[in-house]
RODREN-85855 format. One record per residue (C-alpha): y negated, x negated, z negated; residue number from 1. Coordinates in Angstrom, 3 decimals. Example, Ala and Ser with C-alpha at 12.3 -4.5 7.8 and 13.67 -1.06 7.14 Angstrom:
2
pt c2=4.500 | c1=-12.300 | c3=-7.800 | i=1
pt c2=1.060 | c1=-13.670 | c3=-7.140 | i=2
// end
This chain:
411
pt c2=-17.167 | c1=59.737 | c3=84.173 | i=1
pt c2=-17.003 | c1=61.279 | c3=87.346 | i=2
pt c2=-14.030 | c1=62.387 | c3=89.061 | i=3
pt c2=-11.158 | c1=59.680 | c3=89.713 | i=4
pt c2=-11.829 | c1=57.817 | c3=93.134 | i=5
pt c2=-8.397 | c1=58.682 | c3=94.536 | i=6
pt c2=-6.477 | c1=61.693 | c3=94.174 | i=7
pt c2=-2.957 | c1=62.666 | c3=94.887 | i=8
pt c2=-1.852 | c1=66.050 | c3=94.520 | i=9
pt c2=2.009 | c1=67.072 | c3=94.168 | i=10
pt c2=3.740 | c1=69.852 | c3=92.323 | i=11
pt c2=4.977 | c1=68.107 | c3=88.906 | i=12
pt c2=8.768 | c1=67.953 | c3=88.552 | i=13
pt c2=10.718 | c1=65.614 | c3=86.490 | i=14
pt c2=12.523 | c1=64.058 | c3=89.400 | i=15
pt c2=8.976 | c1=63.734 | c3=91.482 | i=16
pt c2=7.193 | c1=62.151 | c3=88.629 | i=17
pt c2=10.210 | c1=59.675 | c3=87.932 | i=18
pt c2=9.946 | c1=58.410 | c3=91.726 | i=19
pt c2=6.057 | c1=58.026 | c3=91.747 | i=20
pt c2=5.525 | c1=54.395 | c3=92.851 | i=21
pt c2=4.064 | c1=51.837 | c3=90.599 | i=22
pt c2=0.551 | c1=50.444 | c3=91.907 | i=23
pt c2=0.100 | c1=46.766 | c3=92.409 | i=24
pt c2=-2.822 | c1=46.691 | c3=90.687 | i=25
pt c2=-4.823 | c1=49.119 | c3=88.171 | i=26
pt c2=-3.667 | c1=52.729 | c3=87.821 | i=27
pt c2=-3.367 | c1=55.789 | c3=90.060 | i=28
pt c2=-3.689 | c1=59.314 | c3=88.958 | i=29
pt c2=-1.552 | c1=62.038 | c3=90.511 | i=30
pt c2=-2.583 | c1=65.782 | c3=89.997 | i=31
pt c2=-0.173 | c1=68.630 | c3=89.409 | i=32
pt c2=-0.663 | c1=71.731 | c3=91.730 | i=33
pt c2=0.872 | c1=73.857 | c3=89.523 | i=34
pt c2=-1.658 | c1=73.437 | c3=86.653 | i=35
pt c2=-5.256 | c1=72.704 | c3=87.126 | i=36
pt c2=-6.556 | c1=69.453 | c3=85.308 | i=37
pt c2=-2.894 | c1=68.410 | c3=84.493 | i=38
pt c2=-2.611 | c1=64.592 | c3=85.586 | i=39
pt c2=-0.089 | c1=61.975 | c3=85.066 | i=40
pt c2=-1.567 | c1=58.268 | c3=85.214 | i=41
pt c2=0.867 | c1=55.393 | c3=86.318 | i=42
pt c2=-0.273 | c1=51.896 | c3=85.348 | i=43
pt c2=0.686 | c1=48.675 | c3=87.260 | i=44
pt c2=2.939 | c1=48.051 | c3=84.103 | i=45
pt c2=4.920 | c1=51.168 | c3=84.961 | i=46
pt c2=3.901 | c1=53.415 | c3=82.111 | i=47
pt c2=3.298 | c1=57.326 | c3=83.071 | i=48
pt c2=0.973 | c1=59.271 | c3=80.847 | i=49
pt c2=0.192 | c1=62.986 | c3=81.136 | i=50
pt c2=-3.600 | c1=63.810 | c3=80.572 | i=51
pt c2=-5.700 | c1=66.808 | c3=80.980 | i=52
pt c2=-8.968 | c1=65.806 | c3=82.902 | i=53
pt c2=-11.500 | c1=68.386 | c3=82.214 | i=54
pt c2=-15.482 | c1=68.922 | c3=82.042 | i=55
pt c2=-16.114 | c1=69.806 | c3=78.377 | i=56
pt c2=-19.446 | c1=71.030 | c3=77.207 | i=57
pt c2=-21.256 | c1=69.449 | c3=80.075 | i=58
pt c2=-19.218 | c1=65.956 | c3=79.868 | i=59
pt c2=-16.133 | c1=65.123 | c3=81.535 | i=60
pt c2=-12.953 | c1=64.116 | c3=79.413 | i=61
pt c2=-9.785 | c1=62.747 | c3=79.750 | i=62
pt c2=-7.430 | c1=64.114 | c3=77.064 | i=63
pt c2=-4.127 | c1=62.267 | c3=76.446 | i=64
pt c2=-1.322 | c1=64.856 | c3=76.157 | i=65
pt c2=2.026 | c1=62.553 | c3=75.997 | i=66
pt c2=3.758 | c1=59.878 | c3=77.917 | i=67
pt c2=6.245 | c1=61.046 | c3=80.565 | i=68
pt c2=9.502 | c1=61.430 | c3=79.086 | i=69
pt c2=8.332 | c1=62.410 | c3=75.561 | i=70
pt c2=7.680 | c1=66.041 | c3=76.769 | i=71
pt c2=9.008 | c1=67.915 | c3=79.865 | i=72
pt c2=6.715 | c1=68.924 | c3=82.703 | i=73
pt c2=6.541 | c1=72.650 | c3=81.323 | i=74
pt c2=5.878 | c1=71.263 | c3=77.703 | i=75
pt c2=2.876 | c1=69.252 | c3=79.390 | i=76
pt c2=1.812 | c1=72.203 | c3=81.463 | i=77
pt c2=1.699 | c1=74.287 | c3=78.233 | i=78
pt c2=-0.202 | c1=71.975 | c3=76.224 | i=79
pt c2=-2.620 | c1=71.554 | c3=79.219 | i=80
pt c2=-2.979 | c1=75.340 | c3=79.178 | i=81
pt c2=-3.610 | c1=75.294 | c3=75.273 | i=82
pt c2=-6.276 | c1=72.782 | c3=75.613 | i=83
pt c2=-7.826 | c1=74.673 | c3=78.362 | i=84
pt c2=-8.123 | c1=77.647 | c3=76.352 | i=85
pt c2=-9.658 | c1=75.774 | c3=73.509 | i=86
pt c2=-12.184 | c1=74.306 | c3=75.784 | i=87
pt c2=-13.044 | c1=77.977 | c3=76.889 | i=88
pt c2=-14.068 | c1=78.712 | c3=73.596 | i=89
pt c2=-16.744 | c1=75.941 | c3=73.554 | i=90
pt c2=-14.621 | c1=73.438 | c3=71.441 | i=91
pt c2=-13.999 | c1=69.881 | c3=72.479 | i=92
pt c2=-10.259 | c1=68.895 | c3=71.713 | i=93
pt c2=-11.151 | c1=65.230 | c3=71.669 | i=94
pt c2=-13.731 | c1=65.976 | c3=68.884 | i=95
pt c2=-11.430 | c1=68.053 | c3=66.995 | i=96
pt c2=-8.665 | c1=65.306 | c3=66.932 | i=97
pt c2=-10.933 | c1=62.866 | c3=65.606 | i=98
pt c2=-12.189 | c1=65.308 | c3=63.280 | i=99
pt c2=-9.001 | c1=65.675 | c3=61.794 | i=100
pt c2=-8.731 | c1=62.023 | c3=61.144 | i=101
pt c2=-12.001 | c1=61.601 | c3=60.211 | i=102
pt c2=-14.902 | c1=59.742 | c3=61.476 | i=103
pt c2=-14.117 | c1=57.868 | c3=64.564 | i=104
pt c2=-13.503 | c1=53.972 | c3=64.316 | i=105
pt c2=-14.793 | c1=51.410 | c3=66.843 | i=106
pt c2=-11.231 | c1=51.111 | c3=68.296 | i=107
pt c2=-11.236 | c1=54.752 | c3=68.936 | i=108
pt c2=-14.876 | c1=54.978 | c3=70.412 | i=109
pt c2=-13.896 | c1=52.024 | c3=72.511 | i=110
pt c2=-10.717 | c1=53.430 | c3=73.971 | i=111
pt c2=-12.506 | c1=56.665 | c3=74.803 | i=112
pt c2=-15.420 | c1=54.467 | c3=76.264 | i=113
pt c2=-12.629 | c1=52.409 | c3=78.448 | i=114
pt c2=-10.944 | c1=55.831 | c3=79.403 | i=115
pt c2=-14.094 | c1=56.752 | c3=80.966 | i=116
pt c2=-15.275 | c1=53.372 | c3=82.524 | i=117
pt c2=-11.612 | c1=53.018 | c3=84.486 | i=118
pt c2=-12.527 | c1=56.251 | c3=86.186 | i=119
pt c2=-15.896 | c1=54.912 | c3=87.603 | i=120
pt c2=-15.899 | c1=51.221 | c3=87.158 | i=121
pt c2=-14.731 | c1=48.335 | c3=89.540 | i=122
pt c2=-11.688 | c1=46.553 | c3=88.127 | i=123
pt c2=-13.596 | c1=43.055 | c3=87.405 | i=124
pt c2=-16.036 | c1=44.958 | c3=85.411 | i=125
pt c2=-13.271 | c1=46.349 | c3=83.316 | i=126
pt c2=-11.601 | c1=43.452 | c3=83.017 | i=127
pt c2=-14.842 | c1=41.483 | c3=81.962 | i=128
pt c2=-15.413 | c1=44.252 | c3=79.136 | i=129
pt c2=-12.149 | c1=44.131 | c3=77.992 | i=130
pt c2=-12.397 | c1=40.159 | c3=77.537 | i=131
pt c2=-15.538 | c1=40.762 | c3=75.712 | i=132
pt c2=-14.124 | c1=43.306 | c3=73.149 | i=133
pt c2=-10.974 | c1=41.281 | c3=72.554 | i=134
pt c2=-13.168 | c1=38.049 | c3=71.623 | i=135
pt c2=-16.271 | c1=39.567 | c3=70.010 | i=136
pt c2=-15.865 | c1=43.136 | c3=68.772 | i=137
pt c2=-11.627 | c1=43.612 | c3=68.361 | i=138
pt c2=-12.221 | c1=42.314 | c3=64.696 | i=139
pt c2=-13.873 | c1=45.455 | c3=63.867 | i=140
pt c2=-11.800 | c1=47.791 | c3=65.587 | i=141
pt c2=-10.345 | c1=49.771 | c3=62.240 | i=142
pt c2=-14.110 | c1=50.233 | c3=60.894 | i=143
pt c2=-15.635 | c1=53.632 | c3=60.991 | i=144
pt c2=-18.701 | c1=53.573 | c3=63.013 | i=145
pt c2=-20.867 | c1=54.184 | c3=60.034 | i=146
pt c2=-19.824 | c1=51.129 | c3=58.021 | i=147
pt c2=-21.291 | c1=48.730 | c3=60.651 | i=148
pt c2=-24.835 | c1=48.107 | c3=59.805 | i=149
pt c2=-27.963 | c1=46.738 | c3=61.766 | i=150
pt c2=-27.954 | c1=43.723 | c3=59.487 | i=151
pt c2=-24.299 | c1=42.998 | c3=60.238 | i=152
pt c2=-24.875 | c1=43.329 | c3=64.083 | i=153
pt c2=-27.777 | c1=41.082 | c3=63.889 | i=154
pt c2=-25.681 | c1=38.335 | c3=61.840 | i=155
pt c2=-22.861 | c1=38.811 | c3=64.363 | i=156
pt c2=-24.984 | c1=38.652 | c3=67.296 | i=157
pt c2=-26.767 | c1=35.331 | c3=66.073 | i=158
pt c2=-23.225 | c1=33.882 | c3=65.403 | i=159
pt c2=-22.090 | c1=34.818 | c3=68.847 | i=160
pt c2=-25.334 | c1=33.086 | c3=70.153 | i=161
pt c2=-25.156 | c1=29.826 | c3=68.292 | i=162
pt c2=-21.296 | c1=29.751 | c3=68.695 | i=163
pt c2=-20.443 | c1=29.922 | c3=65.088 | i=164
pt c2=-18.647 | c1=33.135 | c3=65.543 | i=165
pt c2=-15.002 | c1=33.112 | c3=64.400 | i=166
pt c2=-13.270 | c1=33.282 | c3=67.947 | i=167
pt c2=-9.771 | c1=33.980 | c3=67.869 | i=168
pt c2=-7.618 | c1=30.540 | c3=68.019 | i=169
pt c2=-6.879 | c1=30.619 | c3=71.512 | i=170
pt c2=-10.574 | c1=30.769 | c3=72.342 | i=171
pt c2=-11.820 | c1=27.941 | c3=70.230 | i=172
pt c2=-11.383 | c1=25.066 | c3=72.733 | i=173
pt c2=-12.921 | c1=27.134 | c3=75.410 | i=174
pt c2=-16.645 | c1=26.877 | c3=74.032 | i=175
pt c2=-16.949 | c1=30.496 | c3=74.083 | i=176
pt c2=-20.012 | c1=32.363 | c3=73.003 | i=177
pt c2=-23.933 | c1=31.377 | c3=73.701 | i=178
pt c2=-27.176 | c1=33.484 | c3=74.122 | i=179
pt c2=-25.934 | c1=35.329 | c3=77.418 | i=180
pt c2=-22.458 | c1=36.013 | c3=75.993 | i=181
pt c2=-24.263 | c1=37.477 | c3=72.678 | i=182
pt c2=-26.382 | c1=39.854 | c3=74.572 | i=183
pt c2=-23.563 | c1=41.008 | c3=76.617 | i=184
pt c2=-21.627 | c1=41.598 | c3=73.506 | i=185
pt c2=-24.522 | c1=43.798 | c3=71.926 | i=186
pt c2=-24.575 | c1=45.812 | c3=75.041 | i=187
pt c2=-20.968 | c1=46.714 | c3=74.784 | i=188
pt c2=-21.047 | c1=47.592 | c3=71.120 | i=189
pt c2=-24.060 | c1=49.731 | c3=72.188 | i=190
pt c2=-21.990 | c1=51.765 | c3=75.137 | i=191
pt c2=-19.082 | c1=52.075 | c3=72.355 | i=192
pt c2=-21.524 | c1=53.634 | c3=69.750 | i=193
pt c2=-22.800 | c1=56.012 | c3=72.911 | i=194
pt c2=-19.003 | c1=56.881 | c3=73.322 | i=195
pt c2=-18.601 | c1=57.618 | c3=69.706 | i=196
pt c2=-21.147 | c1=60.094 | c3=69.883 | i=197
pt c2=-19.172 | c1=62.047 | c3=72.372 | i=198
pt c2=-16.614 | c1=62.018 | c3=70.063 | i=199
pt c2=-18.659 | c1=63.703 | c3=67.406 | i=200
pt c2=-20.109 | c1=60.713 | c3=65.683 | i=201
pt c2=-23.832 | c1=61.726 | c3=64.389 | i=202
pt c2=-24.887 | c1=58.302 | c3=62.554 | i=203
pt c2=-27.075 | c1=55.919 | c3=63.727 | i=204
pt c2=-26.682 | c1=53.138 | c3=66.507 | i=205
pt c2=-26.860 | c1=49.562 | c3=64.775 | i=206
pt c2=-27.392 | c1=47.747 | c3=67.919 | i=207
pt c2=-30.778 | c1=49.432 | c3=68.800 | i=208
pt c2=-33.199 | c1=47.106 | c3=66.619 | i=209
pt c2=-31.309 | c1=43.970 | c3=67.649 | i=210
pt c2=-33.517 | c1=41.437 | c3=69.252 | i=211
pt c2=-32.006 | c1=39.955 | c3=72.371 | i=212
pt c2=-32.176 | c1=36.403 | c3=73.270 | i=213
pt c2=-34.557 | c1=35.443 | c3=76.048 | i=214
pt c2=-32.455 | c1=33.996 | c3=78.871 | i=215
pt c2=-34.395 | c1=32.042 | c3=81.654 | i=216
pt c2=-33.185 | c1=32.008 | c3=85.174 | i=217
pt c2=-30.566 | c1=29.424 | c3=85.626 | i=218
pt c2=-31.606 | c1=26.913 | c3=88.529 | i=219
pt c2=-28.412 | c1=24.326 | c3=88.395 | i=220
pt c2=-26.844 | c1=23.591 | c3=91.624 | i=221
pt c2=-24.706 | c1=20.632 | c3=92.887 | i=222
pt c2=-27.210 | c1=17.679 | c3=94.072 | i=223
pt c2=-26.662 | c1=15.639 | c3=97.018 | i=224
pt c2=-25.209 | c1=12.785 | c3=95.129 | i=225
pt c2=-22.810 | c1=15.281 | c3=93.001 | i=226
pt c2=-21.320 | c1=16.836 | c3=96.409 | i=227
pt c2=-18.955 | c1=13.886 | c3=97.061 | i=228
pt c2=-17.686 | c1=13.245 | c3=93.720 | i=229
pt c2=-16.897 | c1=17.002 | c3=93.104 | i=230
pt c2=-15.140 | c1=17.378 | c3=96.480 | i=231
pt c2=-13.136 | c1=14.367 | c3=96.037 | i=232
pt c2=-12.043 | c1=15.702 | c3=92.402 | i=233
pt c2=-10.959 | c1=18.998 | c3=94.200 | i=234
pt c2=-8.725 | c1=16.952 | c3=96.457 | i=235
pt c2=-6.766 | c1=15.745 | c3=93.224 | i=236
pt c2=-6.464 | c1=19.145 | c3=91.990 | i=237
pt c2=-3.125 | c1=20.988 | c3=91.912 | i=238
pt c2=-2.357 | c1=24.036 | c3=94.216 | i=239
pt c2=-4.310 | c1=26.295 | c3=94.315 | i=240
pt c2=-7.425 | c1=24.861 | c3=92.797 | i=241
pt c2=-7.570 | c1=22.040 | c3=95.143 | i=242
pt c2=-8.717 | c1=24.922 | c3=97.809 | i=243
pt c2=-10.029 | c1=27.686 | c3=95.635 | i=244
pt c2=-13.063 | c1=25.718 | c3=94.399 | i=245
pt c2=-13.922 | c1=24.380 | c3=97.699 | i=246
pt c2=-13.635 | c1=27.868 | c3=98.796 | i=247
pt c2=-16.177 | c1=29.059 | c3=96.480 | i=248
pt c2=-18.609 | c1=26.556 | c3=97.440 | i=249
pt c2=-18.285 | c1=27.058 | c3=101.274 | i=250
pt c2=-18.302 | c1=30.816 | c3=101.175 | i=251
pt c2=-20.963 | c1=31.438 | c3=98.338 | i=252
pt c2=-18.923 | c1=34.363 | c3=97.268 | i=253
pt c2=-18.452 | c1=35.509 | c3=93.759 | i=254
pt c2=-15.422 | c1=33.485 | c3=92.252 | i=255
pt c2=-13.651 | c1=36.967 | c3=91.444 | i=256
pt c2=-13.999 | c1=37.781 | c3=95.017 | i=257
pt c2=-12.488 | c1=34.414 | c3=96.338 | i=258
pt c2=-9.753 | c1=34.806 | c3=93.627 | i=259
pt c2=-8.721 | c1=38.186 | c3=95.038 | i=260
pt c2=-9.108 | c1=37.339 | c3=98.633 | i=261
pt c2=-6.600 | c1=38.921 | c3=100.724 | i=262
pt c2=-5.223 | c1=38.167 | c3=104.240 | i=263
pt c2=-5.842 | c1=41.697 | c3=105.412 | i=264
pt c2=-9.637 | c1=41.529 | c3=104.818 | i=265
pt c2=-9.901 | c1=38.175 | c3=106.975 | i=266
pt c2=-10.570 | c1=37.932 | c3=110.731 | i=267
pt c2=-10.006 | c1=34.113 | c3=111.293 | i=268
pt c2=-10.667 | c1=34.582 | c3=115.153 | i=269
pt c2=-14.214 | c1=35.530 | c3=114.652 | i=270
pt c2=-14.759 | c1=33.776 | c3=111.282 | i=271
pt c2=-15.378 | c1=36.794 | c3=109.150 | i=272
pt c2=-14.346 | c1=38.054 | c3=105.647 | i=273
pt c2=-14.981 | c1=41.595 | c3=104.803 | i=274
pt c2=-15.055 | c1=42.434 | c3=101.492 | i=275
pt c2=-15.018 | c1=46.479 | c3=100.345 | i=276
pt c2=-17.437 | c1=48.088 | c3=98.282 | i=277
pt c2=-14.798 | c1=48.684 | c3=95.453 | i=278
pt c2=-14.985 | c1=45.024 | c3=95.055 | i=279
pt c2=-18.361 | c1=43.904 | c3=95.101 | i=280
pt c2=-20.921 | c1=43.901 | c3=92.100 | i=281
pt c2=-23.443 | c1=46.250 | c3=93.753 | i=282
pt c2=-20.697 | c1=48.631 | c3=95.100 | i=283
pt c2=-21.535 | c1=47.963 | c3=98.949 | i=284
pt c2=-19.298 | c1=46.477 | c3=101.401 | i=285
pt c2=-20.355 | c1=43.259 | c3=102.769 | i=286
pt c2=-19.262 | c1=40.814 | c3=105.662 | i=287
pt c2=-19.388 | c1=37.067 | c3=104.967 | i=288
pt c2=-19.342 | c1=34.483 | c3=107.881 | i=289
pt c2=-16.895 | c1=31.559 | c3=107.403 | i=290
pt c2=-18.139 | c1=28.141 | c3=107.744 | i=291
pt c2=-16.108 | c1=25.190 | c3=109.408 | i=292
pt c2=-14.564 | c1=23.899 | c3=106.216 | i=293
pt c2=-13.641 | c1=27.386 | c3=104.871 | i=294
pt c2=-11.973 | c1=28.468 | c3=108.155 | i=295
pt c2=-9.904 | c1=25.209 | c3=108.056 | i=296
pt c2=-8.741 | c1=25.794 | c3=104.416 | i=297
pt c2=-7.826 | c1=29.621 | c3=105.604 | i=298
pt c2=-5.793 | c1=28.327 | c3=108.830 | i=299
pt c2=-3.628 | c1=25.951 | c3=107.090 | i=300
pt c2=-3.022 | c1=28.247 | c3=104.225 | i=301
pt c2=-2.234 | c1=31.021 | c3=106.407 | i=302
pt c2=0.419 | c1=28.540 | c3=107.875 | i=303
pt c2=1.824 | c1=27.555 | c3=104.622 | i=304
pt c2=2.011 | c1=31.143 | c3=103.409 | i=305
pt c2=5.825 | c1=31.276 | c3=103.986 | i=306
pt c2=6.260 | c1=33.558 | c3=100.976 | i=307
pt c2=4.274 | c1=36.597 | c3=102.621 | i=308
pt c2=1.875 | c1=37.106 | c3=99.840 | i=309
pt c2=-0.954 | c1=39.496 | c3=100.504 | i=310
pt c2=-3.085 | c1=36.918 | c3=98.405 | i=311
pt c2=-4.984 | c1=33.908 | c3=99.888 | i=312
pt c2=-4.460 | c1=32.239 | c3=96.241 | i=313
pt c2=-1.443 | c1=33.584 | c3=94.941 | i=314
pt c2=-0.271 | c1=32.642 | c3=91.695 | i=315
pt c2=2.375 | c1=33.480 | c3=88.977 | i=316
pt c2=0.191 | c1=35.637 | c3=86.949 | i=317
pt c2=0.128 | c1=39.525 | c3=86.371 | i=318
pt c2=-2.663 | c1=40.027 | c3=88.642 | i=319
pt c2=-0.764 | c1=37.933 | c3=91.390 | i=320
pt c2=-3.458 | c1=35.739 | c3=92.235 | i=321
pt c2=-5.774 | c1=33.284 | c3=90.672 | i=322
pt c2=-6.767 | c1=34.709 | c3=87.289 | i=323
pt c2=-10.108 | c1=35.575 | c3=85.956 | i=324
pt c2=-10.213 | c1=32.981 | c3=83.059 | i=325
pt c2=-10.737 | c1=29.713 | c3=84.817 | i=326
pt c2=-12.503 | c1=27.501 | c3=82.004 | i=327
pt c2=-9.844 | c1=25.079 | c3=81.645 | i=328
pt c2=-9.326 | c1=24.368 | c3=85.111 | i=329
pt c2=-12.994 | c1=24.174 | c3=85.758 | i=330
pt c2=-13.509 | c1=21.643 | c3=83.170 | i=331
pt c2=-10.823 | c1=19.578 | c3=84.437 | i=332
pt c2=-12.671 | c1=19.464 | c3=87.917 | i=333
pt c2=-15.748 | c1=18.331 | c3=86.103 | i=334
pt c2=-14.195 | c1=15.941 | c3=84.111 | i=335
pt c2=-12.463 | c1=14.174 | c3=87.331 | i=336
pt c2=-15.739 | c1=14.180 | c3=89.048 | i=337
pt c2=-17.799 | c1=13.017 | c3=86.001 | i=338
pt c2=-20.068 | c1=16.061 | c3=86.186 | i=339
pt c2=-21.639 | c1=17.897 | c3=83.176 | i=340
pt c2=-23.878 | c1=20.797 | c3=82.777 | i=341
pt c2=-22.280 | c1=22.979 | c3=85.535 | i=342
pt c2=-20.655 | c1=26.452 | c3=85.449 | i=343
pt c2=-18.507 | c1=27.976 | c3=88.328 | i=344
pt c2=-21.325 | c1=30.414 | c3=89.337 | i=345
pt c2=-23.380 | c1=27.303 | c3=90.313 | i=346
pt c2=-21.285 | c1=26.717 | c3=93.071 | i=347
pt c2=-22.564 | c1=30.126 | c3=94.703 | i=348
pt c2=-25.992 | c1=29.060 | c3=93.778 | i=349
pt c2=-25.383 | c1=25.683 | c3=95.496 | i=350
pt c2=-24.739 | c1=27.327 | c3=98.949 | i=351
pt c2=-28.115 | c1=29.324 | c3=98.626 | i=352
pt c2=-30.202 | c1=26.252 | c3=97.361 | i=353
pt c2=-28.962 | c1=24.251 | c3=100.045 | i=354
pt c2=-29.818 | c1=27.221 | c3=102.668 | i=355
pt c2=-33.538 | c1=27.094 | c3=101.191 | i=356
pt c2=-33.801 | c1=23.635 | c3=101.297 | i=357
pt c2=-32.901 | c1=23.958 | c3=105.119 | i=358
pt c2=-35.737 | c1=26.330 | c3=105.564 | i=359
pt c2=-33.527 | c1=29.647 | c3=105.759 | i=360
pt c2=-35.443 | c1=32.604 | c3=104.908 | i=361
pt c2=-34.957 | c1=34.720 | c3=101.401 | i=362
pt c2=-33.713 | c1=37.609 | c3=103.730 | i=363
pt c2=-30.957 | c1=35.380 | c3=105.626 | i=364
pt c2=-30.151 | c1=33.864 | c3=102.110 | i=365
pt c2=-29.659 | c1=37.060 | c3=100.445 | i=366
pt c2=-27.470 | c1=38.580 | c3=103.387 | i=367
pt c2=-25.332 | c1=35.561 | c3=103.163 | i=368
pt c2=-24.851 | c1=36.000 | c3=99.408 | i=369
pt c2=-24.280 | c1=39.518 | c3=99.539 | i=370
pt c2=-27.486 | c1=40.290 | c3=97.366 | i=371
pt c2=-28.669 | c1=44.099 | c3=97.177 | i=372
pt c2=-32.042 | c1=43.206 | c3=95.748 | i=373
pt c2=-34.495 | c1=40.858 | c3=96.957 | i=374
pt c2=-35.253 | c1=40.024 | c3=93.469 | i=375
pt c2=-31.967 | c1=38.351 | c3=93.114 | i=376
pt c2=-32.874 | c1=35.939 | c3=95.986 | i=377
pt c2=-36.091 | c1=35.008 | c3=94.607 | i=378
pt c2=-34.858 | c1=32.251 | c3=92.628 | i=379
pt c2=-34.540 | c1=30.289 | c3=95.798 | i=380
pt c2=-38.233 | c1=30.534 | c3=96.905 | i=381
pt c2=-39.211 | c1=27.753 | c3=94.691 | i=382
pt c2=-36.944 | c1=25.327 | c3=96.895 | i=383
pt c2=-38.565 | c1=26.703 | c3=100.016 | i=384
pt c2=-42.098 | c1=25.519 | c3=98.999 | i=385
pt c2=-40.919 | c1=21.943 | c3=98.708 | i=386
pt c2=-41.375 | c1=21.515 | c3=102.651 | i=387
pt c2=-44.925 | c1=23.144 | c3=102.077 | i=388
pt c2=-45.741 | c1=21.247 | c3=99.250 | i=389
pt c2=-45.123 | c1=18.009 | c3=100.847 | i=390
pt c2=-47.194 | c1=18.796 | c3=103.867 | i=391
pt c2=-50.098 | c1=20.189 | c3=101.735 | i=392
pt c2=-49.991 | c1=16.880 | c3=99.560 | i=393
pt c2=-50.036 | c1=14.997 | c3=102.700 | i=394
pt c2=-53.181 | c1=16.691 | c3=103.867 | i=395
pt c2=-54.795 | c1=16.279 | c3=100.712 | i=396
pt c2=-54.158 | c1=12.721 | c3=100.376 | i=397
pt c2=-55.275 | c1=12.175 | c3=104.004 | i=398
pt c2=-58.481 | c1=14.024 | c3=102.989 | i=399
pt c2=-59.206 | c1=11.871 | c3=100.205 | i=400
pt c2=-58.388 | c1=8.598 | c3=102.080 | i=401
pt c2=-61.061 | c1=9.644 | c3=104.507 | i=402
pt c2=-63.445 | c1=10.556 | c3=101.997 | i=403
pt c2=-63.235 | c1=7.109 | c3=100.541 | i=404
pt c2=-64.242 | c1=5.679 | c3=103.762 | i=405
pt c2=-67.842 | c1=4.635 | c3=104.385 | i=406
pt c2=-68.963 | c1=7.271 | c3=106.695 | i=407
pt c2=-71.517 | c1=7.011 | c3=109.786 | i=408
pt c2=-74.984 | c1=7.644 | c3=108.861 | i=409
pt c2=-76.628 | c1=10.743 | c3=110.289 | i=410
pt c2=-79.217 | c1=10.412 | c3=113.139 | i=411
// end
């Protein structure tokens, strides 16, 4: 779990906690200087909750006490001291709580996993996990962990892969599922069972024997005859999609990063975009150059930004910007352009592919796409061999043609 990334320490009082600011996104943990381990979590929704953050039997635990207002600060401190006393005797209060109710359910194990993940994972990773849980796992949330068998998981995994899973009504039209989604769902369910073991579950993990679908490397990108129709379709899109999709193409950035692009992270004079490590997939900060079309879009949008929004692509959505669920908007663009077989991530692959076709080295391509590992860029090596293949084929044809001509007799 690790310690919270950002720590604020104050002496807790009713007045101070009532005045704590609400974060624009995510949650912030405030730590009491009067009682070690006592924290108050403030979410973007404005809820405030007391927790005890403590290492228990070699593992970090965050133990819920009560919501702010349900108990006084002194009562929260007393409960924190009581829990610390239990921990000192070798007990795990989390396990004791679950034990009183019986074996943990999938929903309880999920909540434990989520509390851990929120302390050490990127917000985008958390959003993806919550989305997967809501779509695929939530129907099982009231089941005790031991009631889910390996056979059930195998059939569930297969149904997601074949898109025959009974998705929630709101998701049916989005064509959810597929082999990759099925594999990701099994991985998340396995993580939930690991969290369940931290709550005292001693049974088997039914995901361990499930055979995953083999997923090949995707190589699809926009071809020369598809670029024109795609960009024309984008021009017909409403705000902000008319600029959002081209920006994904021109920068080659992950769509989540483009969606959450902030004005403060841009240097338009030098044509640079700075993405912090907290927002990148590999956790390392990257700097991306902005090409001509992307700079034109950004300069125009900055002039048009009369609302003073910090986001480049603001929207009336709880997150304040382009949301992570883009399926219906993406499909509309494809329908306008008359294109099929493309997913949003193919825009990122398009930039890298055209760089490879232009002769750029894998190192340069990886740098421009923010890849931390060279393996992520090796998919473009095939495109780089095309000029070499043309040259080799030409030489072989010349050799064969020369070999077929009558040669001069040796003297």
